[in-house]
C-alpha positions as CSV (number, residue, x, y, z in Angstrom):
1,X,12.2,70.9,233.5
2,X,15.8,70.4,232.6
3,X,16.7,68.0,229.8
4,X,19.8,66.0,229.0
5,X,20.8,64.7,225.6
6,X,21.7,61.0,225.5
7,X,23.2,59.1,222.6
8,X,22.6,55.4,222.5
9,X,23.8,52.6,220.2
10,X,21.3,49.8,219.4
11,X,21.4,46.6,217.4
12,X,20.0,47.3,214.0
13,X,17.0,44.9,214.4
14,X,15.9,46.7,217.6
15,X,16.2,50.0,215.8
16,X,14.2,48.7,212.8
17,X,11.5,47.4,215.1
18,X,11.3,50.7,216.8
19,X,11.0,52.6,213.5
20,X,8.2,50.3,212.5
21,X,6.3,51.5,215.5
22,X,6.9,55.1,214.6
23,X,5.9,54.5,211.0
24,X,2.6,52.9,212.1
25,X,1.9,55.9,214.4
26,X,2.3,54.1,217.8
27,X,5.0,56.7,218.7
28,X,5.6,60.1,217.3
29,X,9.4,59.6,217.0
30,X,12.1,57.3,218.1
31,X,12.9,59.4,221.2
32,X,9.4,58.7,222.4
33,X,10.1,54.9,222.3
34,X,13.3,55.3,224.3
35,X,11.6,57.5,226.9
36,X,8.7,55.1,227.2
37,X,11.0,52.2,227.6
38,X,13.0,54.0,230.3
39,X,9.8,54.9,232.2
40,X,8.5,51.4,232.0
41,X,11.8,49.9,233.3
42,X,11.9,52.4,236.1
43,X,8.3,51.7,237.1
44,X,9.0,48.0,237.2
45,X,12.0,48.6,239.5
46,X,10.1,50.8,242.0
47,X,9.3,47.9,244.3
48,X,13.0,47.1,244.9
49,X,14.7,50.4,244.1
50,X,14.5,51.6,247.7
51,X,16.5,48.6,248.8
52,X,19.4,49.6,246.6
53,X,19.6,53.0,248.2
54,X,19.2,51.7,251.8
55,X,22.6,51.8,253.4
56,X,21.6,49.1,255.9
57,X,21.7,46.4,253.2
58,X,24.9,44.5,252.6
59,X,26.5,44.1,249.2
60,X,25.4,40.4,249.4
61,X,21.8,41.3,250.0
62,X,21.9,43.8,247.1
63,X,23.4,41.2,244.8
64,X,20.7,38.7,245.8
65,X,17.9,41.2,245.3
66,X,19.3,42.0,241.8
67,X,19.6,38.3,240.9
68,X,16.1,37.6,242.2
69,X,14.7,40.5,240.1
70,X,16.6,39.4,237.0
71,X,15.3,35.8,237.5
72,X,11.7,36.9,238.0
73,X,11.9,39.2,234.9
74,X,13.1,36.3,232.8
75,X,10.5,33.9,234.3
76,X,13.0,31.8,236.2
77,X,12.4,30.9,239.9
78,X,15.5,30.0,241.9
79,X,16.1,29.2,245.6
80,X,18.2,31.7,247.5
81,X,20.9,29.1,248.2
82,X,21.3,28.5,244.4
83,X,21.5,32.2,243.7
84,X,24.2,32.5,246.4
85,X,26.2,29.8,244.7
86,X,25.9,31.5,241.3
87,X,27.0,34.8,242.8
88,X,29.8,33.1,244.8
89,X,28.5,34.4,248.1
């Protein structure tokens, strides 16, 4: 397996919380937390990811899907017509 090095900048409170998890043994190091977070995010996007790579979708449909996903993730439900208005579509 090939690996790539990535450098990230985090807000200090987020870093501190992550280091607490390492200190308490929930992760072996900070990189494990980052990898776990990326895996979790990618898994949560699986149901809609294929739509983003499907050339048959218009830019409007992709924007609506993304807005819908963001709303669902934050616990907000919003009708499509309201999302279209917010996106100026």
